[in-house]
N, CA, C, O and the ligand as a Tripos MOL2 file, in Angstrom:
@<TRIPOS>MOLECULE
protein
  289   287    73     0     0
PROTEIN
NO_CHARGES

@<TRIPOS>ATOM
      1 N           0.8480   -1.1980    0.0000 N.3       1 MET1
      2 CA          0.0000    0.0000    0.0000 C.3       1 MET1
      3 C           0.8800    1.2440    0.0000 C.2       1 MET1
      4 O           1.8070    1.3660    0.8010 O.2       1 MET1
      5 N           0.5800    2.1440   -0.8920 N.am      2 HIS2
      6 CA          1.3200    3.3930   -0.9550 C.3       2 HIS2
      7 C           0.3230    4.5320   -0.8320 C.2       2 HIS2
      8 O          -0.3370    4.9070   -1.8020 O.2       2 HIS2
      9 N           0.2250    5.0600    0.3370 N.am      3 LEU3
     10 CA         -0.7280    6.1370    0.5710 C.3       3 LEU3
     11 C           0.0350    7.4170    0.8330 C.2       3 LEU3
     12 O           0.6450    7.5880    1.8880 O.2       3 LEU3
     13 N          -0.0050    8.2990   -0.1240 N.am      4 TYR4
     14 CA          0.6910    9.5730    0.0300 C.3       4 TYR4
     15 C          -0.3390   10.6880    0.0840 C.2       4 TYR4
     16 O          -0.4710   11.4640   -0.8620 O.2       4 TYR4
     17 N          -1.0460   10.7670    1.1570 N.am      5 TYR5
     18 CA         -2.0480   11.8080    1.2820 C.3       5 TYR5
     19 C          -1.3800   13.1170    1.6850 C.2       5 TYR5
     20 O          -0.7160   13.2050    2.7170 O.2       5 TYR5
     21 N          -1.5690   14.1070    0.8640 N.am      6 SER6
     22 CA         -1.1010   15.4270    1.2440 C.3       6 SER6
     23 C          -2.2040   16.1250    2.0310 C.2       6 SER6
     24 O          -3.3120   15.6050    2.1710 O.2       6 SER6
     25 N          -1.8890   17.2840    2.5320 N.am      7 ARG7
     26 CA         -2.8720   17.9850    3.3430 C.3       7 ARG7
     27 C          -3.7990   18.8190    2.4640 C.2       7 ARG7
     28 O          -3.8350   20.0460    2.5480 O.2       7 ARG7
     29 N          -4.5200   18.1340    1.6460 N.am      8 LYS8
     30 CA         -5.5360   18.8120    0.8660 C.3       8 LYS8
     31 C          -6.8280   18.8510    1.6750 C.2       8 LYS8
     32 O          -6.9430   18.2630    2.7510 O.2       8 LYS8
     33 N          -7.7780   19.5620    1.1160 N.am      9 ARG9
     34 CA         -9.0800   19.4960    1.7460 C.3       9 ARG9
     35 C          -9.6210   18.0760    1.6120 C.2       9 ARG9
     36 O          -9.3560   17.4010    0.6180 O.2       9 ARG9
     37 N         -10.3650   17.6310    2.5890 N.am     10 PRO10
     38 CA        -10.8460   16.2360    2.5750 C.3      10 PRO10
     39 C         -11.6120   15.8830    1.3060 C.2      10 PRO10
     40 O         -11.5440   14.7480    0.8360 O.2      10 PRO10
     41 N         -12.3310   16.8370    0.7550 N.am     11 PHE11
     42 CA        -13.1340   16.5600   -0.4290 C.3      11 PHE11
     43 C         -12.2570   16.0600   -1.5660 C.2      11 PHE11
     44 O         -12.6740   15.2050   -2.3480 O.2      11 PHE11
     45 N         -11.0490   16.5870   -1.6600 N.am     12 GLU12
     46 CA        -10.1900   16.2330   -2.7820 C.3      12 GLU12
     47 C          -9.5880   14.8460   -2.6330 C.2      12 GLU12
     48 O          -9.0040   14.3120   -3.5760 O.2      12 GLU12
     49 N          -9.7270   14.2660   -1.4610 N.am     13 ASP13
     50 CA         -9.2070   12.9200   -1.2780 C.3      13 ASP13
     51 C         -10.2140   11.8500   -1.6560 C.2      13 ASP13
     52 O          -9.8980   10.6600   -1.6670 O.2      13 ASP13
     53 N         -11.4240   12.2780   -1.9640 N.am     14 LEU14
     54 CA        -12.4080   11.2920   -2.3780 C.3      14 LEU14
     55 C         -12.0050   10.7060   -3.7230 C.2      14 LEU14
     56 O         -11.6200   11.4440   -4.6300 O.2      14 LEU14
     57 N         -12.0870    9.4150   -3.8580 N.am     15 PRO15
     58 CA        -11.8000    8.8260   -5.1640 C.3      15 PRO15
     59 C         -12.8710    9.2340   -6.1620 C.2      15 PRO15
     60 O         -14.0610    9.2440   -5.8480 O.2      15 PRO15
     61 N         -12.4390    9.5650   -7.3480 N.am     16 VAL16
     62 CA        -13.3920    9.9410   -8.3780 C.3      16 VAL16
     63 C         -13.2800    8.9580   -9.5300 C.2      16 VAL16
     64 O         -12.2530    8.3060   -9.7170 O.2      16 VAL16
     65 N         -14.3200    8.8680  -10.2710 N.am     17 GLU17
     66 CA        -14.3220    7.9900  -11.4280 C.3      17 GLU17
     67 C         -15.1810    8.6160  -12.5040 C.2      17 GLU17
     68 O         -16.0570    9.4330  -12.2200 O.2      17 GLU17
     69 N         -14.9280    8.2330  -13.7260 N.am     18 VAL18
     70 CA        -15.7590    8.7100  -14.8290 C.3      18 VAL18
     71 C         -17.1260    8.0720  -14.6810 C.2      18 VAL18
     72 O         -17.2740    6.8500  -14.7040 O.2      18 VAL18
     73 N         -18.1230    8.9340  -14.5290 N.am     19 THR19
     74 CA        -19.4620    8.4650  -14.2530 C.3      19 THR19
     75 C         -20.4120    8.9240  -15.3490 C.2      19 THR19
     76 O         -20.4240   10.0970  -15.7220 O.2      19 THR19
     77 N         -21.1860    8.0140  -15.8480 N.am     20 ALA20
     78 CA        -22.1880    8.3870  -16.8400 C.3      20 ALA20
     79 C         -23.3220    9.1440  -16.1550 C.2      20 ALA20
     80 O         -23.8680    8.6920  -15.1490 O.2      20 ALA20
     81 N         -23.6610   10.2840  -16.7040 N.am     21 ILE21
     82 CA        -24.7450   11.0760  -16.1440 C.3      21 ILE21
     83 C         -25.6640   11.5400  -17.2570 C.2      21 ILE21
     84 O         -25.3220   11.4800  -18.4380 O.2      21 ILE21
     85 N         -26.8090   11.9940  -16.8650 N.am     22 TRP22
     86 CA        -27.7090   12.7030  -17.7730 C.3      22 TRP22
     87 C         -27.6170   14.1750  -17.4340 C.2      22 TRP22
     88 O         -27.7260   14.5610  -16.2700 O.2      22 TRP22
     89 N         -27.4160   14.9910  -18.4470 N.am     23 SER23
     90 CA        -27.2450   16.4150  -18.2210 C.3      23 SER23
     91 C         -28.3140   17.1890  -18.9750 C.2      23 SER23
     92 O         -28.6950   16.8250  -20.0870 O.2      23 SER23
     93 N         -28.7850   18.2470  -18.3650 N.am     24 CYS24
     94 CA        -29.7840   19.0830  -19.0060 C.3      24 CYS24
     95 C         -29.1190   19.9700  -20.0560 C.2      24 CYS24
     96 O         -28.1500   20.6580  -19.7350 O.2      24 CYS24
     97 N         -29.6000   19.9790  -21.2910 N.am     25 PRO25
     98 CA        -28.9860   20.7970  -22.3440 C.3      25 PRO25
     99 C         -29.3320   22.2730  -22.2220 C.2      25 PRO25
    100 O         -28.7500   23.0980  -22.9260 O.2      25 PRO25
    101 N         -30.2470   22.6150  -21.3650 N.am     26 ASN26
    102 CA        -30.6360   24.0080  -21.1910 C.3      26 ASN26
    103 C         -29.5390   24.7530  -20.4440 C.2      26 ASN26
    104 O         -29.2530   24.4520  -19.2850 O.2      26 ASN26
    105 N         -28.9330   25.7130  -21.1020 N.am     27 GLU27
    106 CA        -27.7950   26.3840  -20.4900 C.3      27 GLU27
    107 C         -28.1960   27.2550  -19.3070 C.2      27 GLU27
    108 O         -27.3410   27.6790  -18.5290 O.2      27 GLU27
    109 N         -29.4700   27.5190  -19.1680 N.am     28 ASN28
    110 CA        -29.9360   28.2710  -18.0130 C.3      28 ASN28
    111 C         -30.3090   27.3690  -16.8520 C.2      28 ASN28
    112 O         -30.7810   27.8350  -15.8150 O.2      28 ASN28
    113 N         -30.0930   26.0800  -17.0330 N.am     29 CYS29
    114 CA        -30.5020   25.1080  -16.0290 C.3      29 CYS29
    115 C         -29.3120   24.2300  -15.6960 C.2      29 CYS29
    116 O         -28.5740   23.8140  -16.5890 O.2      29 CYS29
    117 N         -29.1260   23.9520  -14.4420 N.am     30 LYS30
    118 CA        -27.9910   23.1360  -14.0370 C.3      30 LYS30
    119 C         -28.4120   21.7190  -13.6710 C.2      30 LYS30
    120 O         -27.7130   21.0120  -12.9440 O.2      30 LYS30
    121 N         -29.5500   21.3280  -14.1810 N.am     31 GLY31
    122 CA        -30.0600   20.0140  -13.8150 C.3      31 GLY31
    123 C         -29.2300   18.8790  -14.3900 C.2      31 GLY31
    124 O         -28.8170   18.9200  -15.5490 O.2      31 GLY31
    125 N         -28.9960   17.8840  -13.5800 N.am     32 TRP32
    126 CA        -28.3440   16.6710  -14.0630 C.3      32 TRP32
    127 C         -28.6230   15.5670  -13.0580 C.2      32 TRP32
    128 O         -29.0220   15.8270  -11.9230 O.2      32 TRP32
    129 N         -28.4110   14.3420  -13.4880 N.am     33 MET33
    130 CA        -28.5890   13.2310  -12.5640 C.3      33 MET33
    131 C         -27.6460   12.0990  -12.9490 C.2      33 MET33
    132 O         -27.2430   11.9570  -14.1030 O.2      33 MET33
    133 N         -27.3210   11.3290  -11.9790 N.am     34 ARG34
    134 CA        -26.5010   10.1610  -12.2600 C.3      34 ARG34
    135 C         -27.3000    9.1430  -13.0580 C.2      34 ARG34
    136 O         -28.5140    9.0140  -12.9040 O.2      34 ARG34
    137 N         -26.5950    8.4350  -13.9000 N.am     35 ASP35
    138 CA        -27.2410    7.3980  -14.6870 C.3      35 ASP35
    139 C         -27.2490    6.0960  -13.8930 C.2      35 ASP35
    140 O         -26.7020    5.0790  -14.3190 O.2      35 ASP35
    141 N         -27.8860    6.1580  -12.7280 N.am     36 ASN36
    142 CA        -27.9220    4.9720  -11.8830 C.3      36 ASN36
    143 C         -28.9730    3.9740  -12.3350 C.2      36 ASN36
    144 O         -28.9480    2.8110  -11.9310 O.2      36 ASN36
    145 N         -29.8660    4.4120  -13.1470 N.am     37 PHE37
    146 CA        -30.9450    3.5530  -13.5770 C.3      37 PHE37
    147 C         -30.8720    3.3880  -15.0860 C.2      37 PHE37
    148 O         -30.3360    4.2450  -15.7890 O.2      37 PHE37
    149 N         -31.3920    2.3280  -15.5560 N.am     38 THR38
    150 CA        -31.3880    2.0950  -16.9900 C.3      38 THR38
    151 C         -32.6450    2.6950  -17.5810 C.2      38 THR38
    152 O         -33.7420    2.1560  -17.4350 O.2      38 THR38
    153 N         -32.4660    3.8170  -18.2490 N.am     39 PHE39
    154 CA        -33.5980    4.4530  -18.8930 C.3      39 PHE39
    155 C         -33.7410    3.8820  -20.2990 C.2      39 PHE39
    156 O         -32.7620    3.7810  -21.0390 O.2      39 PHE39
    157 N         -34.9330    3.5190  -20.6530 N.am     40 SER40
    158 CA        -35.1550    3.0550  -22.0210 C.3      40 SER40
    159 C         -35.2180    4.2450  -22.9700 C.2      40 SER40
    160 O         -34.8930    4.1240  -24.1510 O.2      40 SER40
    161 N         -35.6320    5.3800  -22.4550 N.am     41 ILE41
    162 CA        -35.6000    6.6150  -23.2270 C.3      41 ILE41
    163 C         -34.9190    7.6750  -22.3760 C.2      41 ILE41
    164 O         -34.7490    7.5000  -21.1690 O.2      41 ILE41
    165 N         -34.5340    8.7590  -23.0020 N.am     42 ALA42
    166 CA        -33.8840    9.8150  -22.2530 C.3      42 ALA42
    167 C         -34.8550   10.3970  -21.2320 C.2      42 ALA42
    168 O         -36.0050   10.6900  -21.5600 O.2      42 ALA42
    169 N         -34.3950   10.5640  -20.0030 N.am     43 PRO43
    170 CA        -35.2520   11.1830  -18.9900 C.3      43 PRO43
    171 C         -35.3920   12.6730  -19.2490 C.2      43 PRO43
    172 O         -34.6090   13.2630  -19.9940 O.2      43 PRO43
    173 N         -36.3820   13.2670  -18.6350 N.am     44 VAL44
    174 CA        -36.5450   14.7060  -18.7590 C.3      44 VAL44
    175 C         -36.0510   15.3630  -17.4800 C.2      44 VAL44
    176 O         -36.1150   14.7830  -16.3960 O.2      44 VAL44
    177 N         -35.5640   16.5730  -17.6300 N.am     45 CYS45
    178 CA        -35.0450   17.3200  -16.4990 C.3      45 CYS45
    179 C         -36.1630   17.5710  -15.4870 C.2      45 CYS45
    180 O         -37.2740   17.9610  -15.8480 O.2      45 CYS45
    181 N         -35.8470   17.3400  -14.2270 N.am     46 ALA46
    182 CA        -36.8480   17.5450  -13.1830 C.3      46 ALA46
    183 C         -37.1540   19.0270  -12.9920 C.2      46 ALA46
    184 O         -38.1800   19.3810  -12.4110 O.2      46 ALA46
    185 N         -36.2690   19.8900  -13.4770 N.am     47 GLN47
    186 CA        -36.4420   21.3170  -13.2250 C.3      47 GLN47
    187 C         -37.1060   22.0550  -14.3830 C.2      47 GLN47
    188 O         -37.9270   22.9470  -14.1720 O.2      47 GLN47
    189 N         -36.7400   21.6710  -15.6180 N.am     48 CYS48
    190 CA        -37.2670   22.4390  -16.7420 C.3      48 CYS48
    191 C         -37.9080   21.5560  -17.8030 C.2      48 CYS48
    192 O         -38.3510   22.0500  -18.8400 O.2      48 CYS48
    193 N         -37.9590   20.2610  -17.5490 N.am     49 GLN49
    194 CA        -38.6350   19.3160  -18.4360 C.3      49 GLN49
    195 C         -37.9660   19.1560  -19.7850 C.2      49 GLN49
    196 O         -38.5680   18.5990  -20.7030 O.2      49 GLN49
    197 N         -36.7310   19.6320  -19.9340 N.am     50 SER50
    198 CA        -36.0130   19.3930  -21.1850 C.3      50 SER50
    199 C         -35.5820   17.9400  -21.2560 C.2      50 SER50
    200 O         -35.3340   17.3030  -20.2320 O.2      50 SER50
    201 N         -35.4940   17.4240  -22.4640 N.am     51 GLU51
    202 CA        -34.9850   16.0650  -22.6170 C.3      51 GLU51
    203 C         -33.4920   16.0730  -22.3640 C.2      51 GLU51
    204 O         -32.7610   16.8590  -22.9670 O.2      51 GLU51
    205 N         -33.0360   15.2040  -21.4780 N.am     52 MET52
    206 CA        -31.6520   15.2570  -21.0440 C.3      52 MET52
    207 C         -30.7530   14.4950  -21.9990 C.2      52 MET52
    208 O         -31.2010   13.6070  -22.7250 O.2      52 MET52
    209 N         -29.4780   14.8560  -21.9880 N.am     53 VAL53
    210 CA        -28.5030   14.2140  -22.8510 C.3      53 VAL53
    211 C         -27.4740   13.4900  -21.9890 C.2      53 VAL53
    212 O         -27.1200   13.9410  -20.8990 O.2      53 VAL53
    213 N         -27.0110   12.3730  -22.4990 N.am     54 LYS54
    214 CA        -26.0800   11.5730  -21.7290 C.3      54 LYS54
    215 C         -24.6590   12.0820  -21.9350 C.2      54 LYS54
    216 O         -24.2540   12.3780  -23.0600 O.2      54 LYS54
    217 N         -23.9150   12.1810  -20.8550 N.am     55 CYS55
    218 CA        -22.5140   12.5570  -20.9560 C.3      55 CYS55
    219 C         -21.7880   11.9840  -19.7500 C.2      55 CYS55
    220 O         -22.3330   11.1620  -19.0140 O.2      55 CYS55
    221 N         -20.5720   12.4220  -19.5590 N.am     56 GLU56
    222 CA        -19.7630   11.8680  -18.4830 C.3      56 GLU56
    223 C         -19.1690   12.9760  -17.6440 C.2      56 GLU56
    224 O         -18.8610   14.0650  -18.1280 O.2      56 GLU56
    225 N         -19.0210   12.6660  -16.3770 N.am     57 ARG57
    226 CA        -18.3660   13.5950  -15.4620 C.3      57 ARG57
    227 C         -17.4650   12.8140  -14.5360 C.2      57 ARG57
    228 O         -17.6550   11.6180  -14.3150 O.2      57 ARG57
    229 N         -16.4740   13.5130  -13.9940 N.am     58 MET58
    230 CA        -15.6760   12.9300  -12.9330 C.3      58 MET58
    231 C         -16.3880   13.1890  -11.6180 C.2      58 MET58
    232 O         -16.4850   14.3290  -11.1640 O.2      58 MET58
    233 N         -16.8820   12.1270  -11.0150 N.am     59 LEU59
    234 CA        -17.6190   12.2720   -9.7760 C.3      59 LEU59
    235 C         -17.0090   11.3660   -8.7120 C.2      59 LEU59
    236 O         -16.3200   10.3920   -9.0150 O.2      59 LEU59
    237 N         -17.2780   11.7090   -7.4820 N.am     60 ALA60
    238 CA        -16.8490   10.8430   -6.3970 C.3      60 ALA60
    239 C         -17.4720    9.4680   -6.5770 C.2      60 ALA60
    240 O         -18.6670    9.3370   -6.8450 O.2      60 ALA60
    241 N         -16.6500    8.4650   -6.4280 N.am     61 ALA61
    242 CA        -17.1310    7.1090   -6.6210 C.3      61 ALA61
    243 C         -18.1710    6.7660   -5.5650 C.2      61 ALA61
    244 O         -18.0210    7.0840   -4.3850 O.2      61 ALA61
    245 N         -19.2000    6.1280   -6.0100 N.am     62 LEU62
    246 CA        -20.2340    5.6840   -5.0880 C.3      62 LEU62
    247 C         -19.9700    4.2520   -4.6600 C.2      62 LEU62
    248 O         -19.4500    3.4400   -5.4250 O.2      62 LEU62
    249 N         -20.3340    3.9650   -3.4410 N.am     63 GLU63
    250 CA        -20.2670    2.5690   -3.0030 C.3      63 GLU63
    251 C         -21.5640    1.8940   -3.4170 C.2      63 GLU63
    252 O         -22.5090    1.7690   -2.6380 O.2      63 GLU63
    253 N         -21.5740    1.4740   -4.6410 N.am     64 ASN64
    254 CA        -22.8080    0.8920   -5.1600 C.3      64 ASN64
    255 C         -22.6060   -0.5570   -5.5790 C.2      64 ASN64
    256 O         -23.2540   -1.0490   -6.5020 O.2      64 ASN64
    257 N         -21.7160   -1.2150   -4.8980 N.am     65 THR65
    258 CA        -21.4450   -2.5940   -5.2670 C.3      65 THR65
    259 C         -22.2750   -3.5820   -4.4500 C.2      65 THR65
    260 O         -22.2100   -4.7940   -4.6580 O.2      65 THR65
    261 N         -23.0500   -3.0410   -3.5250 N.am     66 SER66
    262 CA        -23.8410   -3.9460   -2.7000 C.3      66 SER66
    263 C         -24.9380   -4.6070   -3.5110 C.2      66 SER66
    264 O         -25.6970   -3.9210   -4.1950 O.2      66 SER66
    265 N         -25.0350   -5.9240   -3.4480 N.am     67 PRO67
    266 CA        -26.1150   -6.6060   -4.1860 C.3      67 PRO67
    267 C         -27.4880   -6.2460   -3.6720 C.2      67 PRO67
    268 O         -28.4890   -6.4800   -4.3480 O.2      67 PRO67
    269 N         -27.5460   -5.6770   -2.4750 N.am     68 ASN68
    270 CA        -28.8310   -5.2850   -1.9230 C.3      68 ASN68
    271 C         -29.4340   -4.1260   -2.6930 C.2      68 ASN68
    272 O         -30.6300   -3.8600   -2.5800 O.2      68 ASN68
    273 N         -28.6100   -3.4290   -3.4820 N.am     69 GLN69
    274 CA        -29.1370   -2.2960   -4.2240 C.3      69 GLN69
    275 C         -29.6840   -2.6950   -5.5910 C.2      69 GLN69
    276 O         -30.2350   -1.8620   -6.3100 O.2      69 GLN69
    277 N         -29.5320   -3.9520   -5.9430 N.am     70 LEU70
    278 CA        -30.0960   -4.3980   -7.2110 C.3      70 LEU70
    279 C         -31.6200   -4.3500   -7.1400 C.2      70 LEU70
    280 O         -32.2400   -4.9050   -6.2330 O.2      70 LEU70
    281 N         -32.1890   -3.6810   -8.1090 N.am     71 LYS71
    282 CA        -33.6440   -3.5770   -8.1170 C.3      71 LYS71
    283 C         -34.2050   -4.5520   -9.1490 C.2      71 LYS71
    284 O         -33.7220   -4.6430  -10.2770 O.2      71 LYS71
    285 N         -35.2000   -5.2500   -8.7400 N.am     72 GLN72
    286 CA        -35.7700   -6.2630   -9.6260 C.3      72 GLN72
    287 C         -37.2340   -5.9830   -9.9000 C.2      72 GLN72
    288 O         -37.8800   -6.7350  -10.6300 O.2      72 GLN72
    289 ZN        -33.1950   21.4790  -16.9480 Zn       73 ZN73
@<TRIPOS>BOND
     1     1     2 1
     2     2     3 1
     3     3     4 2
     4     3     5 am
     5     5     6 1
     6     6     7 1
     7     7     8 2
     8     7     9 am
     9     9    10 1
    10    10    11 1
    11    11    12 2
    12    11    13 am
    13    13    14 1
    14    14    15 1
    15    15    16 2
    16    15    17 am
    17    17    18 1
    18    18    19 1
    19    19    20 2
    20    19    21 am
    21    21    22 1
    22    22    23 1
    23    23    24 2
    24    23    25 am
    25    25    26 1
    26    26    27 1
    27    27    28 2
    28    27    29 am
    29    29    30 1
    30    30    31 1
    31    31    32 2
    32    31    33 am
    33    33    34 1
    34    34    35 1
    35    35    36 2
    36    35    37 am
    37    37    38 1
    38    38    39 1
    39    39    40 2
    40    39    41 am
    41    41    42 1
    42    42    43 1
    43    43    44 2
    44    43    45 am
    45    45    46 1
    46    46    47 1
    47    47    48 2
    48    47    49 am
    49    49    50 1
    50    50    51 1
    51    51    52 2
    52    51    53 am
    53    53    54 1
    54    54    55 1
    55    55    56 2
    56    55    57 am
    57    57    58 1
    58    58    59 1
    59    59    60 2
    60    59    61 am
    61    61    62 1
    62    62    63 1
    63    63    64 2
    64    63    65 am
    65    65    66 1
    66    66    67 1
    67    67    68 2
    68    67    69 am
    69    69    70 1
    70    70    71 1
    71    71    72 2
    72    71    73 am
    73    73    74 1
    74    74    75 1
    75    75    76 2
    76    75    77 am
    77    77    78 1
    78    78    79 1
    79    79    80 2
    80    79    81 am
    81    81    82 1
    82    82    83 1
    83    83    84 2
    84    83    85 am
    85    85    86 1
    86    86    87 1
    87    87    88 2
    88    87    89 am
    89    89    90 1
    90    90    91 1
    91    91    92 2
    92    91    93 am
    93    93    94 1
    94    94    95 1
    95    95    96 2
    96    95    97 am
    97    97    98 1
    98    98    99 1
    99    99   100 2
   100    99   101 am
   101   101   102 1
   102   102   103 1
   103   103   104 2
   104   103   105 am
   105   105   106 1
   106   106   107 1
   107   107   108 2
   108   107   109 am
   109   109   110 1
   110   110   111 1
   111   111   112 2
   112   111   113 am
   113   113   114 1
   114   114   115 1
   115   115   116 2
   116   115   117 am
   117   117   118 1
   118   118   119 1
   119   119   120 2
   120   119   121 am
   121   121   122 1
   122   122   123 1
   123   123   124 2
   124   123   125 am
   125   125   126 1
   126   126   127 1
   127   127   128 2
   128   127   129 am
   129   129   130 1
   130   130   131 1
   131   131   132 2
   132   131   133 am
   133   133   134 1
   134   134   135 1
   135   135   136 2
   136   135   137 am
   137   137   138 1
   138   138   139 1
   139   139   140 2
   140   139   141 am
   141   141   142 1
   142   142   143 1
   143   143   144 2
   144   143   145 am
   145   145   146 1
   146   146   147 1
   147   147   148 2
   148   147   149 am
   149   149   150 1
   150   150   151 1
   151   151   152 2
   152   151   153 am
   153   153   154 1
   154   154   155 1
   155   155   156 2
   156   155   157 am
   157   157   158 1
   158   158   159 1
   159   159   160 2
   160   159   161 am
   161   161   162 1
   162   162   163 1
   163   163   164 2
   164   163   165 am
   165   165   166 1
   166   166   167 1
   167   167   168 2
   168   167   169 am
   169   169   170 1
   170   170   171 1
   171   171   172 2
   172   171   173 am
   173   173   174 1
   174   174   175 1
   175   175   176 2
   176   175   177 am
   177   177   178 1
   178   178   179 1
   179   179   180 2
   180   179   181 am
   181   181   182 1
   182   182   183 1
   183   183   184 2
   184   183   185 am
   185   185   186 1
   186   186   187 1
   187   187   188 2
   188   187   189 am
   189   189   190 1
   190   190   191 1
   191   191   192 2
   192   191   193 am
   193   193   194 1
   194   194   195 1
   195   195   196 2
   196   195   197 am
   197   197   198 1
   198   198   199 1
   199   199   200 2
   200   199   201 am
   201   201   202 1
   202   202   203 1
   203   203   204 2
   204   203   205 am
   205   205   206 1
   206   206   207 1
   207   207   208 2
   208   207   209 am
   209   209   210 1
   210   210   211 1
   211   211   212 2
   212   211   213 am
   213   213   214 1
   214   214   215 1
   215   215   216 2
   216   215   217 am
   217   217   218 1
   218   218   219 1
   219   219   220 2
   220   219   221 am
   221   221   222 1
   222   222   223 1
   223   223   224 2
   224   223   225 am
   225   225   226 1
   226   226   227 1
   227   227   228 2
   228   227   229 am
   229   229   230 1
   230   230   231 1
   231   231   232 2
   232   231   233 am
   233   233   234 1
   234   234   235 1
   235   235   236 2
   236   235   237 am
   237   237   238 1
   238   238   239 1
   239   239   240 2
   240   239   241 am
   241   241   242 1
   242   242   243 1
   243   243   244 2
   244   243   245 am
   245   245   246 1
   246   246   247 1
   247   247   248 2
   248   247   249 am
   249   249   250 1
   250   250   251 1
   251   251   252 2
   252   251   253 am
   253   253   254 1
   254   254   255 1
   255   255   256 2
   256   255   257 am
   257   257   258 1
   258   258   259 1
   259   259   260 2
   260   259   261 am
   261   261   262 1
   262   262   263 1
   263   263   264 2
   264   263   265 am
   265   265   266 1
   266   266   267 1
   267   267   268 2
   268   267   269 am
   269   269   270 1
   270   270   271 1
   271   271   272 2
   272   271   273 am
   273   273   274 1
   274   274   275 1
   275   275   276 2
   276   275   277 am
   277   277   278 1
   278   278   279 1
   279   279   280 2
   280   279   281 am
   281   281   282 1
   282   282   283 1
   283   283   284 2
   284   283   285 am
   285   285   286 1
   286   286   287 1
   287   287   288 2
@<TRIPOS>SUBSTRUCTURE
     1 MET1         2 RESIDUE 1 A MET
     2 HIS2         6 RESIDUE 1 A HIS
     3 LEU3        10 RESIDUE 1 A LEU
     4 TYR4        14 RESIDUE 1 A TYR
     5 TYR5        18 RESIDUE 1 A TYR
     6 SER6        22 RESIDUE 1 A SER
     7 ARG7        26 RESIDUE 1 A ARG
     8 LYS8        30 RESIDUE 1 A LYS
     9 ARG9        34 RESIDUE 1 A ARG
    10 PRO10       38 RESIDUE 1 A PRO
    11 PHE11       42 RESIDUE 1 A PHE
    12 GLU12       46 RESIDUE 1 A GLU
    13 ASP13       50 RESIDUE 1 A ASP
    14 LEU14       54 RESIDUE 1 A LEU
    15 PRO15       58 RESIDUE 1 A PRO
    16 VAL16       62 RESIDUE 1 A VAL
    17 GLU17       66 RESIDUE 1 A GLU
    18 VAL18       70 RESIDUE 1 A VAL
    19 THR19       74 RESIDUE 1 A THR
    20 ALA20       78 RESIDUE 1 A ALA
    21 ILE21       82 RESIDUE 1 A ILE
    22 TRP22       86 RESIDUE 1 A TRP
    23 SER23       90 RESIDUE 1 A SER
    24 CYS24       94 RESIDUE 1 A CYS
    25 PRO25       98 RESIDUE 1 A PRO
    26 ASN26      102 RESIDUE 1 A ASN
    27 GLU27      106 RESIDUE 1 A GLU
    28 ASN28      110 RESIDUE 1 A ASN
    29 CYS29      114 RESIDUE 1 A CYS
    30 LYS30      118 RESIDUE 1 A LYS
    31 GLY31      122 RESIDUE 1 A GLY
    32 TRP32      126 RESIDUE 1 A TRP
    33 MET33      130 RESIDUE 1 A MET
    34 ARG34      134 RESIDUE 1 A ARG
    35 ASP35      138 RESIDUE 1 A ASP
    36 ASN36      142 RESIDUE 1 A ASN
    37 PHE37      146 RESIDUE 1 A PHE
    38 THR38      150 RESIDUE 1 A THR
    39 PHE39      154 RESIDUE 1 A PHE
    40 SER40      158 RESIDUE 1 A SER
    41 ILE41      162 RESIDUE 1 A ILE
    42 ALA42      166 RESIDUE 1 A ALA
    43 PRO43      170 RESIDUE 1 A PRO
    44 VAL44      174 RESIDUE 1 A VAL
    45 CYS45      178 RESIDUE 1 A CYS
    46 ALA46      182 RESIDUE 1 A ALA
    47 GLN47      186 RESIDUE 1 A GLN
    48 CYS48      190 RESIDUE 1 A CYS
    49 GLN49      194 RESIDUE 1 A GLN
    50 SER50      198 RESIDUE 1 A SER
    51 GLU51      202 RESIDUE 1 A GLU
    52 MET52      206 RESIDUE 1 A MET
    53 VAL53      210 RESIDUE 1 A VAL
    54 LYS54      214 RESIDUE 1 A LYS
    55 CYS55      218 RESIDUE 1 A CYS
    56 GLU56      222 RESIDUE 1 A GLU
    57 ARG57      226 RESIDUE 1 A ARG
    58 MET58      230 RESIDUE 1 A MET
    59 LEU59      234 RESIDUE 1 A LEU
    60 ALA60      238 RESIDUE 1 A ALA
    61 ALA61      242 RESIDUE 1 A ALA
    62 LEU62      246 RESIDUE 1 A LEU
    63 GLU63      250 RESIDUE 1 A GLU
    64 ASN64      254 RESIDUE 1 A ASN
    65 THR65      258 RESIDUE 1 A THR
    66 SER66      262 RESIDUE 1 A SER
    67 PRO67      266 RESIDUE 1 A PRO
    68 ASN68      270 RESIDUE 1 A ASN
    69 GLN69      274 RESIDUE 1 A GLN
    70 LEU70      278 RESIDUE 1 A LEU
    71 LYS71      282 RESIDUE 1 A LYS
    72 GLN72      286 RESIDUE 1 A GLN
    73 ZN73       289 GROUP 0 **** ****
């Protein structure tokens, strides 16, 4: 194990990963959501009802490996 933590703010020590998200194309709206669910069609923005577009962001990794979170 090689842990070289510098004295950054704690937030910066969170592991990040490329995460698929849905983003609102409306430049006046900052709506977005994680692509945690399998949408058969593009979801609409909860704030402005625009059809969202899929893209990627560097986000803090979620602990979503638990099988208990599988929805059936
Ligand atoms: Zn929006």
